C-alpha positions as CSV (number, residue, x, y, z in Angstrom):
1,M,43.6,-54.1,22.4
2,N,44.6,-55.3,19.0
3,V,45.4,-52.2,16.9
4,E,44.5,-53.9,13.6
5,A,40.9,-54.2,14.9
6,K,40.5,-50.4,14.7
7,T,41.9,-49.9,11.2
8,A,38.8,-50.3,9.2
9,E,35.3,-49.4,10.3
10,G,33.1,-52.5,10.3
11,A,36.0,-54.7,8.9
12,V,35.1,-57.8,10.9
13,G,36.7,-60.5,8.8
14,D,37.5,-63.9,10.1
15,R,39.8,-63.0,13.0
16,R,39.1,-64.5,16.4
17,H,38.4,-62.3,19.4
18,R,39.5,-62.8,23.0
19,V,36.6,-62.0,25.3
20,V,36.0,-61.7,29.0
21,Q,32.6,-62.3,30.6
22,W,31.7,-59.8,33.3
23,A,29.1,-61.1,35.8
24,T,27.1,-64.3,35.8
25,G,23.5,-63.4,36.7
26,K,20.6,-64.5,34.6
27,V,21.8,-62.8,31.4
28,G,25.5,-63.3,32.2
29,R,25.2,-67.0,32.5
30,K,23.6,-67.2,29.0
31,S,26.3,-65.0,27.6
32,L,29.1,-67.1,29.2
33,K,27.7,-70.3,27.8
34,A,27.4,-68.7,24.3
35,L,31.0,-67.5,24.5
36,I,32.3,-70.9,25.4
37,Q,30.4,-72.5,22.5
38,H,31.1,-69.8,20.0
39,P,33.1,-70.8,16.9
40,A,35.0,-67.5,16.6
41,L,35.2,-66.0,20.1
42,D,37.6,-67.3,22.8
43,L,36.7,-66.9,26.4
44,V,39.8,-65.8,28.2
45,G,38.5,-64.6,31.6
46,L,35.6,-64.3,33.9
47,Y,34.8,-61.6,36.4
48,V,32.3,-62.2,39.3
49,H,31.1,-60.3,42.3
50,S,30.4,-63.1,44.7
51,Q,33.1,-64.5,46.9
52,A,31.3,-67.8,46.7
53,K,31.9,-67.9,42.9
54,A,35.5,-66.7,42.9
55,G,37.8,-69.5,41.8
56,S,35.0,-71.5,40.3
57,D,35.5,-72.8,36.7
58,A,33.6,-70.8,34.1
59,G,32.1,-73.8,32.5
60,S,30.7,-75.0,35.8
61,L,29.0,-71.6,36.4
62,C,26.9,-71.9,33.3
63,G,26.1,-75.6,33.3
64,L,28.9,-76.8,31.0
65,A,31.9,-79.0,31.6
66,P,35.0,-77.3,33.1
67,V,37.0,-75.2,30.6
68,G,40.0,-74.4,32.7
69,I,39.2,-70.7,33.3
70,S,38.7,-69.6,36.9
71,A,36.4,-66.7,38.0
72,T,38.1,-63.7,39.6
73,R,37.0,-60.7,41.6
74,S,40.1,-58.7,40.6
75,V,39.8,-56.0,37.9
76,D,43.6,-56.0,37.6
77,D,43.4,-59.7,36.7
78,I,41.0,-58.9,33.9
79,I,43.1,-56.0,32.5
80,S,46.2,-58.1,32.6
81,L,44.6,-60.6,30.2
82,R,44.5,-57.9,27.5
83,P,41.2,-59.1,26.0
84,D,39.7,-57.6,22.9
85,C,36.4,-57.1,24.5
86,V,34.5,-57.4,27.8
87,L,30.8,-58.4,27.9
88,Y,29.7,-56.2,30.8
89,M,26.4,-57.6,32.3
90,Q,26.4,-56.8,35.9
91,E,23.4,-55.6,38.0
92,G,23.9,-51.8,38.1
93,F,27.3,-50.5,36.9
94,N,30.6,-49.2,38.3
95,L,31.7,-46.2,36.2
96,D,35.3,-46.4,37.6
97,D,35.6,-50.1,36.4
98,I,34.2,-49.3,33.0
99,C,36.5,-46.4,32.5
100,R,39.5,-48.5,33.6
101,L,38.7,-51.1,31.0
102,L,38.3,-48.6,28.2
103,E,41.4,-46.7,29.2
104,A,43.3,-50.0,29.0
105,G,42.2,-50.4,25.3
106,I,39.5,-53.0,26.0
107,N,36.3,-52.7,24.1
108,I,33.0,-53.2,25.9
109,V,29.6,-54.6,24.9
110,T,27.1,-54.1,27.6
111,T,23.4,-54.8,28.3
112,R,23.2,-51.8,30.7
113,G,20.6,-49.2,29.7
114,E,22.7,-46.1,30.6
115,F,25.0,-46.2,27.5
116,F,22.7,-46.5,24.5
117,Y,22.8,-42.9,23.0
118,P,25.4,-40.2,23.9
119,P,23.1,-37.2,23.5
120,R,20.7,-38.6,26.1
121,M,23.2,-40.0,28.5
122,D,23.9,-38.4,31.9
123,P,26.4,-35.6,30.8
124,Q,29.0,-36.5,33.5
125,I,28.9,-40.2,32.6
126,R,29.2,-39.4,28.9
127,Q,32.2,-37.1,29.5
128,R,34.1,-39.7,31.5
129,I,33.3,-42.5,29.1
130,E,34.3,-40.5,26.0
131,A,37.5,-39.5,27.6
132,A,38.3,-43.1,28.5
133,C,37.5,-44.2,25.0
134,R,39.9,-41.6,23.5
135,K,42.7,-42.6,25.9
136,G,42.4,-46.3,25.2
137,S,41.2,-46.1,21.5
138,A,38.4,-48.3,22.6
139,S,34.6,-48.5,22.0
140,I,31.5,-49.2,24.1
141,H,28.2,-50.4,22.7
142,A,24.9,-51.1,24.5
143,T,22.4,-53.6,23.2
144,G,20.1,-56.3,24.2
145,S,16.5,-57.4,23.5
146,S,14.5,-54.6,25.1
147,P,15.8,-52.0,24.7
148,G,17.9,-53.0,21.8
149,F,16.6,-55.5,19.3
150,I,12.9,-54.5,19.6
151,T,13.4,-50.8,19.9
152,E,16.2,-50.3,17.4
153,A,17.0,-53.3,15.1
154,M,13.4,-54.2,14.3
155,P,12.1,-50.6,13.8
156,L,15.0,-49.7,11.5
157,V,14.2,-52.7,9.3
158,L,10.4,-52.0,9.2
159,T,10.9,-48.3,8.4
160,S,13.3,-49.1,5.6
161,V,10.3,-49.5,3.2
162,A,8.6,-46.3,4.4
163,R,8.6,-42.7,3.3
164,R,6.2,-41.5,6.0
165,L,5.9,-42.5,9.6
166,D,2.9,-41.4,11.6
167,C,3.5,-43.5,14.7
168,L,5.4,-46.6,15.7
169,T,4.2,-48.4,18.8
170,I,6.0,-51.3,20.5
171,D,3.9,-53.2,23.1
172,E,5.9,-55.6,25.2
173,F,4.0,-58.3,27.0
174,A,5.4,-60.3,29.9
175,Y,3.6,-62.7,32.3
176,I,5.7,-61.9,35.3
177,P,5.2,-65.1,37.4
178,E,6.9,-67.2,34.7
179,S,10.3,-65.6,35.4
180,C,10.2,-63.9,38.7
181,S,10.0,-65.2,42.3
182,P,7.2,-64.2,44.6
183,E,9.7,-62.1,46.6
184,M,10.6,-60.2,43.4
185,I,6.9,-59.8,42.4
186,F,5.7,-58.5,45.7
187,D,8.7,-56.8,47.4
188,V,10.5,-55.3,44.4
189,M,8.0,-54.9,41.6
190,G,5.1,-53.9,43.8
191,Y,2.4,-56.3,42.7
192,G,-0.3,-57.1,45.3
193,R,-0.2,-53.7,46.8
194,Q,-3.2,-51.3,47.1
195,P,-3.4,-49.1,44.0
196,G,-2.3,-45.5,44.7
197,N,-2.5,-42.1,43.0
198,E,1.2,-42.2,42.1
199,F,3.0,-44.8,40.0
200,D,6.2,-46.2,41.5
201,P,8.6,-43.3,40.7
202,N,11.7,-45.5,40.9
203,L,10.4,-48.0,38.3
204,L,9.2,-45.1,36.1
205,S,12.5,-43.4,36.3
206,H,14.4,-46.6,35.5
207,M,12.3,-47.3,32.4
208,A,12.3,-43.7,31.2
209,Q,16.1,-43.6,31.3
210,C,16.6,-46.9,29.4
211,F,14.0,-46.3,26.7
212,E,14.4,-42.6,26.3
213,Q,17.9,-43.1,25.0
214,S,16.9,-45.9,22.6
215,L,13.9,-44.2,21.2
216,S,15.8,-40.9,20.8
217,M,18.5,-42.8,18.9
218,L,15.9,-44.3,16.6
219,A,14.3,-40.9,15.9
220,D,17.6,-39.3,15.1
221,S,18.5,-42.2,12.8
222,L,15.3,-41.6,10.9
223,S,15.9,-37.8,10.8
224,L,12.7,-37.3,12.9
225,E,13.2,-34.7,15.6
226,L,11.3,-35.3,18.8
227,D,9.9,-32.4,20.8
228,S,10.2,-34.4,24.1
229,V,10.2,-37.8,25.6
230,Q,7.5,-38.5,28.2
231,A,7.0,-41.4,30.6
232,S,3.9,-42.4,32.4
233,G,2.6,-45.4,34.3
234,E,-0.7,-47.0,35.2
235,T,-2.0,-50.0,37.1
236,A,-4.8,-52.5,36.9
237,T,-6.2,-54.5,39.8
238,A,-7.2,-58.1,40.1
239,S,-10.9,-58.8,39.6
240,R,-10.7,-61.9,41.8
241,R,-8.2,-63.5,44.2
242,I,-5.4,-65.1,42.1
243,E,-2.8,-67.6,43.0
244,I,0.6,-67.0,41.4
245,A,2.6,-69.6,43.2
246,D,2.1,-72.2,45.9
247,G,0.7,-70.2,48.8
248,A,1.3,-66.8,47.1
249,F,-1.8,-64.8,46.2
250,I,-2.7,-61.5,44.6
251,E,-5.9,-60.4,46.4
252,Q,-8.9,-59.0,44.6
253,G,-8.6,-55.2,44.2
254,T,-4.8,-55.1,44.5
255,V,-2.3,-54.4,41.7
256,A,-2.1,-57.3,39.2
257,A,-0.8,-55.5,36.1
258,Q,1.3,-52.5,35.3
259,R,1.8,-50.6,32.1
260,I,4.7,-48.2,31.6
261,T,4.7,-46.0,28.5
262,V,7.7,-44.1,27.2
263,A,6.8,-41.9,24.3
264,G,8.8,-39.7,21.9
265,M,6.5,-36.8,21.2
266,R,6.3,-34.8,18.0
267,N,3.7,-32.0,17.4
268,S,2.0,-33.0,20.7
269,K,1.4,-36.6,19.6
270,P,3.4,-39.8,20.2
271,L,5.6,-40.6,17.2
272,L,7.7,-43.5,18.8
273,R,6.2,-45.3,21.7
274,F,7.2,-48.2,23.9
275,R,4.7,-49.7,26.3
276,A,5.7,-52.4,28.8
277,N,2.6,-54.4,29.7
278,W,3.7,-56.6,32.6
279,Y,1.0,-58.6,34.3
280,C,0.4,-61.3,36.9
281,A,-3.1,-62.0,35.8
282,T,-5.4,-61.3,32.9
283,D,-8.6,-61.0,35.1
284,I,-8.0,-57.3,35.7
285,E,-9.9,-54.1,36.0
286,P,-9.9,-52.1,33.8
287,G,-9.7,-54.8,31.1
288,W,-6.5,-54.2,29.0
289,T,-5.7,-56.2,25.9
290,L,-2.8,-58.3,26.9
291,G,-0.9,-60.6,24.6
292,K,1.3,-63.6,25.3
293,T,4.9,-63.0,26.3
294,G,6.5,-61.2,23.4
295,W,6.0,-58.0,21.4
296,R,3.4,-56.4,19.1
297,V,4.9,-53.8,16.8
298,T,2.4,-51.4,15.1
299,V,3.6,-49.1,12.3
300,E,1.3,-46.4,11.1
301,G,2.2,-44.5,8.0
302,D,2.4,-45.1,4.3
303,T,3.7,-48.6,4.7
304,P,1.7,-49.9,7.8
305,F,2.6,-53.1,9.7
306,D,0.9,-54.9,12.6
307,I,3.3,-57.7,13.7
308,N,2.9,-60.0,16.7
309,I,6.0,-61.7,18.0
310,E,5.4,-64.4,20.5
311,L,8.2,-66.1,22.3
312,P,7.3,-69.9,22.4
313,R,8.5,-71.7,25.5
314,T,11.5,-74.0,25.2
315,S,12.7,-76.7,27.5
316,E,14.6,-74.1,29.5
317,S,13.1,-72.3,32.4
318,A,11.4,-69.0,31.4
319,A,14.1,-67.0,33.2
320,E,16.9,-68.8,31.4
321,Q,15.2,-68.5,28.0
322,M,14.4,-64.8,28.4
323,G,18.0,-64.2,29.4
324,G,19.2,-65.6,26.0
325,Y,17.3,-63.0,24.0
326,T,19.2,-60.2,25.8
327,A,22.6,-61.9,26.0
328,H,22.9,-63.4,22.5
329,R,22.6,-60.1,20.6
330,A,25.4,-58.7,22.8
331,V,27.6,-61.7,22.1
332,N,26.9,-61.4,18.3
333,A,27.9,-57.7,18.4
334,V,31.4,-58.3,19.7
335,P,33.3,-58.5,16.4
336,Y,31.5,-55.4,15.1
337,V,32.3,-53.3,18.2
338,C,36.0,-54.5,18.1
339,A,36.2,-53.2,14.6
340,A,34.4,-49.9,15.2
341,K,36.0,-46.5,15.7
342,P,36.7,-45.5,19.3
343,G,33.9,-44.0,21.3
344,I,30.3,-44.7,22.4
345,R,28.9,-46.5,19.4
346,T,25.2,-47.0,18.7
347,I,23.4,-49.4,16.4
348,A,23.5,-46.6,13.7
349,D,27.3,-46.6,13.9
350,L,27.7,-50.3,13.3
351,P,27.1,-52.5,10.3
352,Q,24.1,-54.8,10.6
353,V,24.8,-57.4,13.3
354,I,24.8,-60.8,11.7
355,A,25.2,-63.8,14.0
356,R,27.9,-66.4,13.3
357,L,26.1,-69.6,14.3
358,A,27.8,-72.8,15.2
């Protein structure tokens, strides 16, 4: 860790930063490609989980020409590089690995949902992370597109012209077959099953954990105290038999859409609300209002907004394109996290993240 990076809060300047990419899944590949092509960040290492990827060139793993950096499965190898920052983007997380990196003085930017807001983190995780940050004089910051950009950066901008907020609602819309395999749709996400009385508790718990932290951070930043954060889920069924892929169908009367709501409550009413509207069909019962893939942000108060944000398709696959929305904000945050005070840093602790585009 370069000591001068911690001498002035937010003092990013023009210095270059040495960065390691950690994991190369959907989001990690987009991050890796962005690092290689970034004008002020230098890729110095790559950590992978798969034995099949170990030893592979970093460029080859993200669709670029070889860059002379080989992937490793050794945490010791990564620490020995003494990078300024690690972009931590693995599926799940290993607390021991994260603490080792921080204790070694390596800053972390992560897209994991467990590290957004210290007061709402698991107390044992928070204690270990904060101790590691103190030992290494390092910082960790969690960000992404959702949660992240749409639950923090966008609301903070919209409320900057307000003096009263009655309710802020973020509706996320995602047509699931665009970016998920039939195996993921049926076996993991539970579409095509018979509707039951109880929403999938594992999915509900995962969403509540991620968005509770982000919405609570937003509320505290706006000096609005929440009484509680509540999570609920509901499903809608296909009104006819629907083909979602070659030979893969959602049968009439089975689950074709899911809506998960995480709401920050104040005076028994929602004040900050995120709703994930994920669907495999629009011919559903009951009939929900479903938008194209993207977000709708509704602000009720003395300066109301109703903003629709669609994500037009590019030449990339939907999965690759969506990965970029999450990965790129994390990449752009690297210089700011390297310049931040040690600790678990939120968006409210950092200057506005401004991309340095090539």
